[in-house]
C-alpha positions in Angstrom: -22.3 -4.9 7.0 -23.9 -7.6 4.2 -21.3 -10.0 2.3 -21.9 -7.2 -0.9 -20.2 -4.7 0.8 -17.3 -6.5 2.7 -14.6 -4.1 1.5 -12.0 -5.3 -0.6 -8.1 -4.8 0.4 -6.0 -2.9 -2.3 -2.3 -2.4 -3.2 -1.9 0.9 -4.7 1.8 2.0 -6.1 2.7 5.2 -5.2 5.2 5.9 -7.5 7.0 9.1 -7.4 6.3 11.8 -5.0 5.1 13.9 -7.8 2.1 12.0 -8.5 0.5 14.5 -5.7 1.0 17.3 -8.2 0.9 15.5 -11.2 -1.3 12.3 -10.9 -2.7 12.1 -14.3 -4.4 9.1 -14.9 -3.6 7.4 -11.8 -5.1 10.2 -10.0 -8.3 10.2 -11.9 -8.2 6.0 -11.5 -7.9 6.2 -7.5 -10.4 9.1 -7.4 -12.9 6.7 -9.4 -12.1 3.6 -7.4 -12.6 5.9 -3.9 -16.1 7.2 -5.1 -16.9 3.4 -6.5 -16.3 1.8 -2.7 -18.7 1.0 -0.3 -19.1 3.0 2.9 -15.5 3.1 4.4 -15.5 4.0 8.0 -11.5 3.9 7.8 -8.5 3.4 6.2 -5.9 1.2 7.8 -2.7 1.4 5.1 0.9 -0.1 5.3 3.5 1.6 3.6 6.8 0.9 2.3 7.8 3.9 4.2 7.4 3.2 7.3 10.2 0.3 8.9 10.3 -0.4 12.5 12.6 -2.3 14.4 10.5 -5.2 16.7 7.1 -5.7 16.5 4.4 -4.1 14.4 3.4 -0.5 15.3 0.1 1.1 14.5 -0.3 5.0 14.5 -2.7 6.0 17.3 -2.5 9.8 17.2 -6.1 11.9 16.8 -4.4 14.1 14.2 -1.6 12.3 13.0 -0.4 15.2 10.3 2.1 14.3 7.5 5.8 14.6 7.0 7.6 15.2 3.6 9.7 12.6 3.7 11.6 13.4 0.4 14.1 15.8 -0.6 15.0 17.7 -4.0 10.9 18.2 -5.7 9.6 21.5 -6.4 8.7 23.4 -3.4 5.2 23.4 -3.9 5.1 19.7 -3.0 6.2 20.6 0.3 3.2 22.5 1.2 0.6 19.8 0.4 -1.1 18.4 3.4 -3.7 15.6 4.3 -5.4 16.7 7.6 -7.0 13.3 8.2 -8.4 12.3 11.7 -6.6 9.4 13.1 -8.5 6.5 14.8 -6.9 5.4 18.5 -9.7 3.1 18.9 -9.5 1.3 15.3 -5.6 1.4 16.3 -6.1 -0.4 19.5 -8.4 -2.9 18.1 -6.1 -3.7 15.0 -3.2 -3.8 17.8 -5.4 -6.8 19.8 -6.1 -8.5 16.4 -2.3 -8.7 15.5 -1.4 -9.9 19.3 -4.4 -12.3 19.0 -2.8 -14.1 16.0 1.0 -14.4 17.9 2.2 -11.3 16.1 3.7 -8.1 18.5 2.2 -5.2 18.0 2.3 -1.7 19.8 0.8 1.7 19.4 2.6 4.9 18.2 0.9 8.1 19.5 3.5 10.6 17.8 4.2 8.8 13.9 2.8 11.2 11.1 1.5 10.1 7.9 4.6 9.2 5.0 4.1 10.1 1.5 3.7 6.4 0.9 0.2 7.0 2.6 -0.9 10.5 2.3 -0.2 10.7 -1.7 -2.3 8.0 -2.5 -5.1 8.7 0.0 -5.4 12.0 -1.2 -5.8 10.3 -4.7 -8.3 8.1 -3.3 -9.9 10.3 -0.5 -9.1 13.9 -1.6 -11.7 15.2 1.0 -9.6 13.7 4.1 -12.5 13.2 6.2 -12.1 9.5 6.7 -9.8 8.2 9.6 -6.6 7.0 8.9 -4.3 4.6 10.8 -0.8 3.6 9.7 0.7 -0.1 10.3 4.5 -0.3 10.0 6.6 -2.7 8.6 8.6 -4.7 11.1 12.7 -5.1 10.9 13.2 -8.0 10.2 10.2 -9.9 8.8 9.2 -12.6 6.8 6.6 -13.0 3.8 4.7 -15.4 6.0 4.8 -12.8 8.7 3.1 -10.3 6.6 0.5 -12.8 4.9 -0.3 -14.0 8.7 -1.3 -9.8 9.7 -3.1 -9.4 6.6 -5.1 -12.5 7.5 -5.3 -11.1 11.1 -6.7 -7.8 10.2 -9.0 -9.2 7.6 -12.3 -9.1 9.8 -11.7 -5.3 9.7 -12.8 -5.6 6.1 -16.7 -6.4 7.3 -16.6 -3.6 9.6 -15.8 -0.7 7.4 -12.3 -0.7 7.4 -10.4 -0.4 3.9 -6.8 -2.5 4.5 -4.6 -0.8 1.9 -1.0 -1.6 1.2 0.8 1.1 -0.8 4.0 0.3 -2.6 5.7 -0.5 -5.9 6.0 -4.4 -7.2 9.1 -2.8 -9.3 10.7 0.0 -7.4 14.5 0.7 -8.3 15.8 4.3 -8.0 19.2 3.6 -9.0 18.2 2.5 -12.2 15.9 5.2 -13.5 15.7 5.8 -16.9 15.5 10.2 -16.8 15.3 10.0 -20.4 12.4 7.9 -20.4 12.9 7.0 -24.0 12.8 2.8 -23.7 10.1 2.4 -21.8 10.1 -0.1 -18.8 13.4 -2.3 -18.4 13.1 -5.7 -19.9 14.0 -7.5 -16.4 11.6 -5.0 -14.9 8.7 -6.6 -17.4 10.0 -9.9 -16.5 9.5 -9.5 -12.6 5.9 -8.1 -12.8 4.9 -10.5 -15.4 6.2 -13.5 -13.4 4.5 -12.0 -10.2 1.1 -11.0 -11.8 0.8 -14.8 -13.2 1.6 -16.0 -9.9 -1.0 -13.9 -8.3 -3.6 -14.6 -11.4 -3.2 -18.0 -10.7 -3.4 -18.0 -6.5 0.2 -19.5 -6.8 2.6 -18.8 -3.6 5.2 -15.9 -3.8 7.6 -17.5 -1.2 10.3 -18.0 -4.2 9.8 -13.9 -5.6 13.6 -13.7 -4.8 14.5 -16.2 -7.4 11.8 -14.6 -9.7 13.4 -13.3 -13.4 14.4 -9.9 -12.8 14.3 -9.7 -9.0 17.4 -8.7 -8.0 17.2 -5.6 -10.2 13.2 -5.2 -9.8 13.2 -5.6 -6.0 16.9 -4.5 -4.4 15.3 -4.1 -1.3 11.9 -5.5 -0.2 10.1 -2.9 1.3 8.2 -1.3 -1.6 6.7 -5.2 -2.0 6.0 -6.0 1.1 2.8 -4.1 1.9 1.7 -6.1 -1.1 1.6 -9.3 1.2 -0.5 -7.3 3.8 -2.8 -6.6 1.2 -3.3 -10.3 0.2 -3.7 -11.6 3.4 -5.9 -9.5 4.3 -8.7 -10.8 1.5 -6.5 -13.1 -1.0 -7.8 -14.8 -4.2 -7.3 -13.6 -7.8 -6.4 -9.6 -7.9 -8.2 -7.0 -10.2 -6.0 -4.9 -11.6 -6.7 -1.4 -11.4 -3.9 0.7 -12.7 -0.7 -0.5 -14.8 1.8 2.2 -16.1 5.1 2.9 -15.6 7.7 6.1 -14.6 11.1 6.4 -15.9 11.8 2.7 -16.8 11.8 1.3 -13.2 9.0 2.6 -10.7 5.8 0.4 -11.8 2.3 1.6 -11.2 0.5 -1.8 -11.2 -2.1 -1.5 -8.3 -4.0 -4.6 -7.6 -8.0 -5.1 -5.8 -8.1 -7.9 -3.9 -11.2 -9.8 -2.3 -13.9 -8.1 -4.5 -13.7 -8.3 -8.2 -15.8 -5.4 -9.1 -17.5 -2.3 -6.6 -21.3 -3.1 -6.0 
């Protein structure tokens, strides 16, 4: 694969599961992005919704299937599927790369894709033909550990593997604005603005917990953490590929790292 076709890494915000039914501009943007990418052989996705104690885990089933890991939504949402094949050989290769970087990694042949993986993938590659491997977030974890994981997995980008982090840079379910009358909360705008400035400047995010609005925007880190895997896998100032809000405290800001434009 030539340098011009090395795949970027992505961070996609998956917002509410209702995006699977009512994706609108988000779905259209991701669909166009999927069509624009060079040949994608497989996807390695790290979702906010798989946290597991101990080492990194990689799904290694031949046919992982999906889980509907949410409640209180319309019945139609629970009928949706994403029957993409798995990629056991890729899972084993990724685990070896992580171990080579001094990170513990094991295979998990039972894990299905959670909604943080399949909801954006249904928009990005709706045909569900591209094999998918999911990477867990270890518990406990550090920012440096996640960046190191991304760096370890980066060579896969040269072999047609799209590395994808799925979460949300602002994600607070307790402070949702159900009326939707006020737009994004001031603290949400402050934190996202700080993060985007740091990313654009190529500066460290190590002190993100001290950033303005961090306590309200990131009450727990699982939705932010996949960003660090994507950043480690490609680095450099990102291209913003989508920029909207849901319910005042869910950012849909999504980024592309390592390749400013599709060839």
